[in-house]
C-alpha positions as CSV (number, residue, x, y, z in Angstrom):
1,M,1.3,-33.3,-9.6
2,A,3.9,-34.4,-7.0
3,I,5.1,-30.9,-6.4
4,C,2.1,-29.3,-4.8
5,A,3.0,-25.9,-3.4
6,L,5.6,-23.2,-2.8
7,G,6.3,-24.0,0.9
8,Y,8.9,-21.5,2.0
9,L,11.6,-19.1,0.8
10,G,15.0,-18.1,2.1
11,V,16.9,-14.9,1.3
12,R,20.3,-13.6,2.2
13,S,20.8,-10.2,3.8
14,D,22.9,-8.5,6.4
15,N,20.1,-5.9,6.9
16,L,18.3,-8.0,9.6
17,D,16.9,-5.0,11.5
18,D,15.3,-3.6,8.3
19,W,14.0,-7.1,7.4
20,S,12.4,-7.5,10.8
21,E,10.5,-4.2,10.4
22,F,9.6,-4.9,6.7
23,A,8.4,-8.5,7.1
24,G,6.7,-7.9,10.4
25,G,5.5,-4.3,10.1
26,L,4.7,-3.9,6.4
27,L,4.0,-7.5,5.3
28,G,2.3,-8.5,8.5
29,M,4.2,-11.7,9.1
30,Q,4.9,-13.0,12.6
31,K,8.5,-13.0,13.6
32,V,9.6,-16.2,15.3
33,D,12.5,-16.5,17.7
34,A,14.5,-19.1,15.7
35,G,17.8,-18.6,17.6
36,G,21.1,-17.9,16.0
37,Q,21.5,-14.9,13.7
38,N,18.8,-15.7,11.2
39,L,15.3,-14.3,11.1
40,S,12.3,-16.6,10.7
41,F,8.7,-15.6,10.0
42,R,5.3,-17.3,10.1
43,M,2.2,-16.7,7.9
44,D,-0.1,-19.4,9.2
45,D,0.1,-22.7,11.2
46,R,3.3,-23.6,9.5
47,K,6.3,-23.2,11.8
48,Q,8.2,-21.2,9.1
49,R,7.5,-19.6,5.7
50,L,10.3,-17.0,5.3
51,V,13.9,-17.2,6.4
52,V,16.3,-14.3,6.2
53,A,19.9,-15.5,6.6
54,N,22.4,-13.1,8.1
55,E,24.7,-13.3,5.1
56,P,26.0,-10.7,2.6
57,G,24.6,-10.8,-0.9
58,D,21.0,-9.5,-0.7
59,A,19.6,-12.3,-2.9
60,L,17.5,-15.4,-3.0
61,S,19.0,-18.2,-1.0
62,F,16.6,-21.0,-1.7
63,M,13.1,-21.9,-2.7
64,G,11.3,-24.7,-0.9
65,W,8.7,-26.7,-2.9
66,E,6.5,-29.2,-1.1
67,V,5.9,-32.7,-2.5
68,E,2.9,-34.9,-1.8
69,T,4.7,-38.1,-0.6
70,A,8.1,-39.1,0.7
71,D,8.5,-41.4,-2.4
72,D,8.3,-38.3,-4.5
73,L,11.7,-37.1,-3.2
74,Q,13.4,-40.3,-4.4
75,R,11.6,-40.1,-7.7
76,Y,12.7,-36.6,-8.4
77,A,16.2,-37.3,-7.2
78,Q,16.5,-40.2,-9.7
79,R,15.0,-38.1,-12.6
80,L,17.4,-35.2,-11.9
81,D,20.4,-37.5,-11.6
82,T,19.5,-39.0,-15.0
83,A,19.5,-35.4,-16.4
84,N,23.0,-34.8,-14.9
85,I,21.7,-32.5,-12.2
86,A,23.6,-33.0,-8.9
87,V,21.2,-33.7,-6.1
88,Q,22.1,-33.7,-2.4
89,P,20.0,-35.3,0.4
90,G,19.2,-32.8,3.1
91,S,20.9,-33.6,6.5
92,R,18.8,-34.1,9.6
93,D,20.1,-30.8,10.9
94,L,19.0,-28.9,7.8
95,A,15.6,-30.6,7.9
96,D,15.2,-29.5,11.5
97,R,16.1,-25.9,10.5
98,R,13.6,-26.0,7.7
99,F,11.0,-27.6,10.0
100,V,10.3,-30.5,7.6
101,E,10.6,-34.3,7.8
102,Q,12.8,-34.8,4.7
103,L,14.3,-32.8,1.8
104,I,16.6,-32.9,-1.1
105,Q,18.7,-30.0,-2.6
106,F,19.8,-29.1,-6.1
107,D,20.3,-26.0,-8.4
108,D,18.4,-25.1,-11.5
109,P,20.4,-24.3,-14.7
110,A,20.7,-20.6,-13.6
111,G,22.2,-21.6,-10.2
112,N,19.1,-21.0,-8.1
113,R,19.0,-23.3,-5.1
114,I,15.9,-25.5,-4.9
115,E,14.8,-27.6,-2.0
116,L,12.0,-30.2,-2.4
117,F,10.6,-31.2,1.0
118,Y,8.1,-33.6,2.5
119,K,5.8,-33.1,5.5
120,P,6.3,-29.6,6.9
121,M,5.9,-29.1,10.6
122,V,2.9,-27.2,11.9
123,T,2.1,-25.7,15.3
124,T,-1.0,-25.2,17.4
125,D,0.3,-21.8,18.5
126,R,-2.0,-19.0,17.3
127,F,-0.7,-17.0,14.4
128,V,-0.1,-13.4,15.6
129,P,0.4,-11.0,12.6
130,G,3.0,-8.3,12.8
131,R,0.3,-5.8,12.0
132,P,-3.5,-6.2,12.3
133,H,-4.9,-8.0,9.2
134,S,-7.3,-10.8,8.4
135,G,-4.7,-13.4,7.6
136,F,-3.0,-14.8,4.5
137,K,-4.4,-17.1,1.8
138,T,-2.2,-20.1,2.0
139,G,-3.3,-23.7,2.9
140,T,-3.2,-26.0,-0.1
141,L,-2.3,-23.0,-2.3
142,G,1.1,-22.6,-0.6
143,M,2.9,-19.5,0.5
144,G,2.2,-17.5,-2.6
145,H,4.4,-17.2,-5.7
146,A,8.0,-16.6,-6.6
147,V,9.4,-14.9,-9.7
148,L,12.9,-15.1,-11.2
149,C,14.6,-12.8,-13.7
150,V,16.5,-14.8,-16.3
151,A,18.6,-13.9,-19.3
152,D,17.2,-16.7,-21.4
153,P,13.9,-18.4,-20.4
154,D,14.4,-21.1,-23.0
155,L,17.1,-22.6,-20.7
156,L,14.8,-22.8,-17.7
157,V,11.3,-23.5,-19.0
158,P,12.1,-27.1,-20.0
159,F,13.8,-27.7,-16.6
160,Y,10.8,-26.7,-14.6
161,T,8.2,-28.3,-16.9
162,D,9.9,-31.5,-17.9
163,L,11.9,-32.3,-14.8
164,L,9.8,-30.7,-12.0
165,D,6.3,-31.1,-13.6
166,F,5.4,-27.5,-13.3
167,Q,2.4,-26.7,-15.6
168,L,2.4,-23.7,-17.9
169,S,-0.5,-21.4,-17.2
170,D,0.2,-18.7,-19.8
171,Y,2.9,-16.7,-21.4
172,G,3.5,-13.4,-23.1
173,L,6.4,-12.2,-25.3
174,K,5.9,-8.4,-25.3
175,P,7.0,-6.0,-23.9
176,V,9.2,-8.6,-22.2
177,P,9.0,-12.4,-22.1
178,L,6.9,-13.7,-19.2
179,Y,6.1,-17.3,-18.3
180,F,3.7,-18.4,-15.6
181,F,3.4,-21.8,-14.0
182,H,1.0,-23.5,-11.6
183,V,1.4,-26.5,-9.3
184,N,-2.0,-26.3,-7.7
185,G,-5.2,-24.2,-8.0
186,R,-3.4,-20.9,-7.7
187,H,-3.1,-19.4,-11.1
188,H,0.7,-19.3,-10.8
189,S,3.1,-20.3,-8.0
190,F,6.2,-19.5,-10.1
191,A,7.1,-17.3,-13.0
192,L,10.1,-16.3,-15.2
193,V,10.8,-12.8,-16.5
194,G,13.1,-12.8,-19.5
195,G,15.2,-10.3,-21.3
196,G,17.2,-8.9,-18.5
197,S,19.9,-9.7,-15.9
198,A,19.4,-12.8,-13.7
199,G,18.2,-12.5,-10.1
200,F,15.2,-12.6,-7.8
201,H,12.4,-10.4,-9.0
202,H,9.8,-10.8,-6.3
203,F,7.6,-13.0,-4.2
204,M,3.9,-12.6,-3.7
205,I,1.8,-13.0,-0.6
206,E,-2.0,-12.9,-0.7
207,F,-4.2,-11.3,2.0
208,G,-7.7,-12.2,3.1
209,T,-9.3,-8.8,2.3
210,L,-8.7,-5.9,0.0
211,D,-8.4,-3.6,3.0
212,D,-5.4,-5.6,4.2
213,V,-3.7,-4.7,1.0
214,G,-4.8,-1.1,1.1
215,Q,-3.5,-0.5,4.6
216,G,-0.2,-2.1,3.7
217,H,-0.2,0.2,0.6
218,D,-0.5,3.2,2.9
219,L,2.4,2.0,5.0
220,A,4.6,1.5,1.9
221,I,3.8,5.0,0.7
222,E,4.6,6.4,4.1
223,Q,8.0,4.6,4.1
224,D,8.7,5.4,0.4
225,L,8.9,1.8,-0.6
226,I,6.5,1.7,-3.5
227,A,8.0,-0.1,-6.5
228,Y,4.8,-0.8,-8.5
229,T,1.7,1.3,-7.8
230,L,-1.6,-0.3,-7.0
231,G,-3.0,-2.2,-9.9
232,R,-4.7,-5.4,-11.2
233,H,-3.1,-8.2,-13.2
234,T,-4.6,-9.5,-16.4
235,N,-3.9,-13.2,-15.9
236,D,-4.5,-14.0,-12.2
237,W,-6.8,-11.0,-11.7
238,I,-5.1,-10.1,-8.4
239,T,-5.2,-6.5,-7.1
240,S,-1.8,-5.7,-5.6
241,F,1.1,-3.4,-5.2
242,Y,4.8,-4.1,-5.0
243,A,7.2,-2.8,-2.3
244,R,11.0,-2.7,-2.4
245,S,12.4,-5.1,0.2
246,P,15.5,-4.3,2.2
247,S,17.4,-6.7,-0.2
248,G,16.4,-4.7,-3.3
249,F,14.0,-7.2,-4.9
250,F,10.3,-6.7,-4.6
251,V,7.4,-8.2,-2.6
252,E,3.9,-8.1,-4.0
253,S,1.0,-7.8,-1.6
254,G,-2.3,-8.8,-3.2
255,W,-5.9,-9.9,-2.8
256,G,-8.5,-11.7,-5.0
257,G,-6.2,-14.0,-6.9
258,R,-7.7,-16.3,-9.5
259,I,-8.2,-20.0,-8.7
260,I,-8.0,-22.4,-11.7
261,D,-8.9,-26.0,-12.3
262,P,-5.5,-27.5,-13.1
263,A,-7.0,-30.6,-14.7
264,A,-9.0,-28.5,-17.2
265,W,-6.6,-25.6,-17.7
266,E,-5.2,-25.0,-21.2
267,P,-1.9,-23.0,-21.5
268,H,-2.0,-20.1,-23.9
269,E,-0.2,-17.1,-25.1
270,T,-1.5,-13.7,-24.0
271,S,-0.9,-10.4,-25.7
272,V,-2.8,-8.0,-23.3
273,G,0.2,-7.2,-21.1
274,P,0.6,-7.8,-17.4
275,S,-2.0,-5.4,-16.0
276,F,-5.5,-4.0,-16.7
277,W,-4.6,-0.8,-14.8
278,G,-2.1,0.6,-12.4
279,H,1.2,-1.2,-11.6
280,D,3.2,1.7,-12.9
281,R,6.9,1.0,-12.5
282,P,8.8,4.2,-11.7
283,Y,12.1,2.4,-11.4
284,L,12.1,1.3,-15.1
285,R,13.9,3.2,-17.8
286,E,11.5,5.5,-19.4
287,E,11.2,3.7,-22.8
288,L,10.1,0.4,-21.2
289,R,7.9,2.1,-18.6
290,R,6.1,3.9,-21.5
291,K,5.5,0.5,-23.3
292,F,3.8,-0.9,-20.2
293,K,1.7,2.3,-19.9
294,E,0.7,2.2,-23.5
295,K,-0.5,-1.4,-23.2
296,R,-2.7,-0.5,-20.2
297,L,-4.2,2.5,-22.0
298,E,-4.9,0.3,-25.0
299,L,-6.8,-2.2,-22.8
300,A,-8.8,0.6,-21.3
301,A,-9.7,2.0,-24.8
302,R,-10.8,-1.5,-25.8
303,G,-12.8,-1.9,-22.6
304,I,-10.9,-5.1,-21.6
305,Q,-11.4,-5.9,-17.9
306,A,-11.5,-8.9,-15.6
307,P,-14.8,-10.8,-15.5
308,P,-17.5,-9.4,-13.1
309,I,-17.6,-11.0,-9.7
310,V,-20.7,-12.9,-10.6
311,D,-18.6,-14.7,-13.3
312,C,-15.9,-15.6,-10.9
313,P,-17.3,-18.3,-8.7
314,W,-14.5,-18.5,-6.2
315,L,-14.4,-14.7,-5.6
316,Y,-18.1,-14.5,-5.4
317,G,-18.2,-17.3,-2.9
318,E,-15.6,-15.8,-0.7
319,I,-17.4,-12.4,-0.7
320,A,-20.7,-14.2,0.1
321,K,-19.1,-16.0,3.0
322,S,-17.6,-12.8,4.5
323,G,-21.0,-11.1,4.3
């Protein structure tokens, strides 16, 4: 796969003070002095993972997807042009602001700005988290994952699979349509939620320990920011909670995400719902909230759970190393 990871995200917001506290204090990212009126945050040795642009709108501004070689940029540009998708080469100034060597820009059919980039810049400066934690799980797995709300997933699924080579991990149709895609060993780096208004639903960051998540959960409760309660997902097995960002969309903080073998993975439909337990959504209208709850109670009554740690080689190995 030429697109190999979610490299960075940009959002628009004129609530920069709130974002500084949220991304640094709750999420534990490192604020970087990027100059100008934008905020920039690190998660690892990359110079930049999250950008908050001082603009009105409180929405996703761009998604940055990393490619393996410089030639991949030209290959995707030609493929998109053939499909009548307008592609713009990134200027030297934009590449410098994104801390990458090269990039191209275009919009998906729903108008979301996508940037494909090659060779991100790294730094030898030590990563200093905004709150004490063990670090983020990034590296070849990328920044985490991003999820979009779309009115009609059928318009976007072919775009991401046929034109951008995203691979379908799994999908479910009830209580709402959900499609999950991988570009590396992370179970999903991208997802689409159908059946509602268009917009940015959430992005996920994965911590090194469960305690990192739990301590962030306490902070979110203290600040009245809980959007989804603590829970565990059925497809990627991650234990997480969701917080409301200053821009209104959510940020998922998780631990223990599933690692797959992309070469051997078979996409499939799932009917078990999104969560084994937890992840109650108080913001939803009561009817839909009840459907999610009924699905979780059904799984519990059937005794459906994630595999034990001993059956999950990656997780078992990580725990063994930490011990």
